[in-house]
PLY file of the C-alpha trace (Angstrom):
ply
format ascii 1.0
element vertex 221
property float x
property float y
property float z
element edge 220
property int vertex1
property int vertex2
end_header
-0.22 0.00 0.17
3.08 2.39 0.86
4.54 1.44 -2.41
1.55 2.67 -4.31
1.09 5.77 -2.46
4.65 6.63 -3.38
3.93 6.00 -6.97
0.85 7.91 -6.83
2.87 11.02 -4.89
5.64 10.76 -8.14
2.57 10.83 -10.57
1.25 13.66 -8.71
4.64 15.43 -8.58
4.98 14.86 -12.32
1.83 16.05 -13.32
2.53 19.06 -11.29
5.83 19.82 -13.08
3.90 19.17 -16.68
1.45 21.70 -15.45
3.68 24.44 -14.60
5.61 23.68 -17.69
2.20 23.98 -19.69
1.53 27.17 -17.54
5.20 28.51 -18.49
4.83 27.91 -22.17
1.19 29.44 -22.49
2.83 32.53 -20.45
5.75 32.72 -23.11
3.33 32.25 -25.78
0.99 35.34 -24.80
4.56 37.28 -23.84
5.64 36.47 -27.61
2.21 37.84 -28.93
1.96 40.50 -26.59
5.72 41.59 -28.14
4.68 41.17 -31.82
1.82 43.40 -31.37
4.34 46.01 -29.40
6.81 45.65 -32.45
3.62 46.36 -35.16
2.56 49.54 -33.24
6.27 50.64 -33.04
6.44 50.11 -36.98
3.34 52.02 -37.65
4.48 55.00 -35.01
7.76 54.93 -36.98
6.01 55.44 -40.37
4.19 58.37 -38.63
7.25 60.37 -37.47
9.13 62.90 -39.48
12.08 61.26 -41.49
15.38 62.77 -40.14
17.33 61.28 -43.00
16.76 61.00 -46.91
17.55 63.46 -49.97
16.94 67.01 -49.28
13.35 68.51 -50.83
15.10 70.59 -53.27
16.92 67.53 -54.88
13.24 66.72 -56.42
12.50 67.43 -60.15
9.09 68.65 -59.10
10.81 71.96 -57.43
10.73 74.86 -59.67
14.14 76.04 -58.16
16.36 75.29 -55.36
17.16 77.60 -52.82
20.80 78.97 -53.70
21.15 82.31 -51.65
21.86 82.54 -47.66
19.33 84.38 -45.78
21.03 86.06 -42.57
21.31 88.95 -40.74
24.02 92.00 -40.79
24.71 95.26 -39.63
24.43 98.10 -41.76
28.06 98.97 -41.63
29.27 95.54 -42.59
26.56 95.65 -45.73
28.44 95.78 -49.47
28.22 98.75 -51.24
25.19 97.50 -53.16
23.21 96.73 -50.38
23.90 99.65 -48.83
22.86 102.01 -51.89
19.48 100.21 -52.36
18.63 100.67 -48.80
19.46 104.06 -48.44
17.69 104.80 -52.23
14.75 102.97 -50.48
14.54 104.97 -47.45
14.65 108.03 -49.30
11.97 107.05 -51.78
9.97 106.29 -48.42
9.55 110.07 -47.98
7.36 110.27 -50.80
4.73 107.21 -49.87
1.30 108.25 -50.03
-0.43 106.37 -46.88
-3.34 108.12 -45.12
-5.25 104.90 -44.69
-2.74 102.67 -43.47
-0.42 104.95 -42.25
2.40 102.25 -43.17
4.94 104.03 -45.20
7.13 101.44 -47.49
10.02 102.67 -49.71
11.42 100.09 -52.01
14.46 100.30 -54.74
16.07 97.60 -57.21
18.95 97.54 -59.34
18.68 96.14 -63.05
20.94 94.07 -64.90
22.41 97.18 -66.58
23.00 98.84 -63.11
20.28 101.23 -63.12
18.41 101.84 -59.99
14.49 102.27 -60.02
12.93 103.38 -56.57
9.43 103.35 -55.48
6.92 103.83 -52.59
3.50 102.79 -51.90
0.63 104.67 -53.01
-2.53 104.12 -51.35
-6.29 104.76 -52.71
-9.47 105.29 -51.21
-10.50 102.33 -53.00
-7.81 99.86 -51.46
-7.14 97.21 -53.82
-6.19 100.06 -56.41
-3.20 100.81 -54.47
0.31 99.90 -55.59
2.93 98.39 -53.29
6.38 100.31 -53.19
7.91 97.07 -54.81
5.99 97.15 -57.74
5.91 100.77 -58.01
9.67 100.39 -58.34
9.83 97.64 -60.67
7.01 99.16 -62.90
9.20 102.46 -63.26
11.74 100.04 -64.47
10.00 97.76 -66.79
8.48 100.86 -68.27
11.99 102.10 -69.27
13.06 98.86 -70.95
14.67 96.76 -68.26
13.27 93.50 -67.80
15.94 92.03 -65.37
16.65 92.77 -61.89
19.61 91.57 -59.99
19.08 92.80 -56.30
16.39 94.91 -54.33
15.67 96.57 -50.71
12.45 97.19 -48.83
12.32 99.60 -46.06
9.36 100.10 -43.79
8.88 100.90 -39.87
7.36 97.92 -38.04
7.55 98.01 -34.37
8.43 93.99 -33.96
10.37 93.07 -36.83
11.01 93.34 -40.89
8.32 94.40 -43.05
8.84 91.84 -45.83
6.80 92.35 -49.14
3.46 91.10 -49.51
2.58 87.60 -51.85
1.61 89.81 -54.62
4.99 91.83 -54.52
6.93 88.40 -54.03
5.40 86.97 -57.32
5.63 90.29 -59.15
9.72 90.45 -58.06
9.99 86.75 -59.28
8.63 87.69 -62.45
11.83 89.79 -63.02
14.41 88.22 -61.46
15.56 85.27 -63.79
17.88 83.47 -60.93
17.84 84.12 -56.99
18.24 87.79 -56.30
19.28 89.06 -52.85
16.58 91.54 -51.08
17.64 93.75 -48.43
15.16 94.31 -45.84
15.95 96.72 -42.87
13.42 98.64 -40.73
13.15 102.62 -40.98
13.44 104.94 -38.05
10.11 105.44 -36.17
10.20 109.00 -36.62
11.13 110.24 -40.09
13.42 113.01 -40.31
14.40 115.72 -42.99
17.48 113.60 -44.15
17.00 109.99 -43.06
19.53 107.71 -42.61
20.58 104.20 -40.92
22.51 103.78 -37.86
25.65 101.66 -38.18
24.60 98.88 -36.09
20.91 98.58 -37.55
20.29 95.39 -38.29
19.62 93.90 -41.88
18.23 91.43 -43.22
19.87 89.69 -46.12
17.12 86.98 -47.80
16.63 86.47 -51.35
13.62 85.97 -53.62
13.62 81.96 -53.84
13.40 82.14 -49.53
10.51 84.68 -49.85
8.91 82.50 -52.68
10.17 79.02 -52.66
7.29 77.84 -54.93
6.28 80.42 -57.16
3.66 80.50 -59.82
4.77 79.46 -63.15
3.28 78.97 -66.46
5.28 76.38 -68.62
0 1
1 2
2 3
3 4
4 5
5 6
6 7
7 8
8 9
9 10
10 11
11 12
12 13
13 14
14 15
15 16
16 17
17 18
18 19
19 20
20 21
21 22
22 23
23 24
24 25
25 26
26 27
27 28
28 29
29 30
30 31
31 32
32 33
33 34
34 35
35 36
36 37
37 38
38 39
39 40
40 41
41 42
42 43
43 44
44 45
45 46
46 47
47 48
48 49
49 50
50 51
51 52
52 53
53 54
54 55
55 56
56 57
57 58
58 59
59 60
60 61
61 62
62 63
63 64
64 65
65 66
66 67
67 68
68 69
69 70
70 71
71 72
72 73
73 74
74 75
75 76
76 77
77 78
78 79
79 80
80 81
81 82
82 83
83 84
84 85
85 86
86 87
87 88
88 89
89 90
90 91
91 92
92 93
93 94
94 95
95 96
96 97
97 98
98 99
99 100
100 101
101 102
102 103
103 104
104 105
105 106
106 107
107 108
108 109
109 110
110 111
111 112
112 113
113 114
114 115
115 116
116 117
117 118
118 119
119 120
120 121
121 122
122 123
123 124
124 125
125 126
126 127
127 128
128 129
129 130
130 131
131 132
132 133
133 134
134 135
135 136
136 137
137 138
138 139
139 140
140 141
141 142
142 143
143 144
144 145
145 146
146 147
147 148
148 149
149 150
150 151
151 152
152 153
153 154
154 155
155 156
156 157
157 158
158 159
159 160
160 161
161 162
162 163
163 164
164 165
165 166
166 167
167 168
168 169
169 170
170 171
171 172
172 173
173 174
174 175
175 176
176 177
177 178
178 179
179 180
180 181
181 182
182 183
183 184
184 185
185 186
186 187
187 188
188 189
189 190
190 191
191 192
192 193
193 194
194 195
195 196
196 197
197 198
198 199
199 200
200 201
201 202
202 203
203 204
204 205
205 206
206 207
207 208
208 209
209 210
210 211
211 212
212 213
213 214
214 215
215 216
216 217
217 218
218 219
219 220
């Protein structure tokens, strides 16, 4: 009788071991299933993350032009002669601005391919859409005198919190007469207009370009 009890205990022990092994295998199987689900979720999450590597967008053949010129800020006294001349001409042109409605006076200057500089100011109208921005005024003056290509420009206006860059219409208009990327010098005019306007040597100037201002211009092929 005692022998049978011993054998029964052994069988029970084996059964208990088998049961635990089975439980472990089931647990491992469940864990493996969970791990696969987590990996699948991770792969899905990775697909939704922005790509940090790869070819830059500007290499695409679908982009009309790459950005070539750099964009940076510099003090007025460190500018080249071209930038200084255009900004000073734009500042002087701003004195003639007619802006009784917005009170935002803007001056612009553009240098044509043959070296001539054309200036313009904004001219407003009580019918607001009939007004003309300073940038387009300057360019239209140049085009009306036979200049169709410009290689640099400048825009000056007073803005209390930063630079006053060209509006969307003017950006498209500038691009029309720039056969390649051209520098655009942008500076803040003095808050109080003086009889002889001038820039301080440490005045900050934004040197940007038409491709920066309008990276995806409208083109008719």
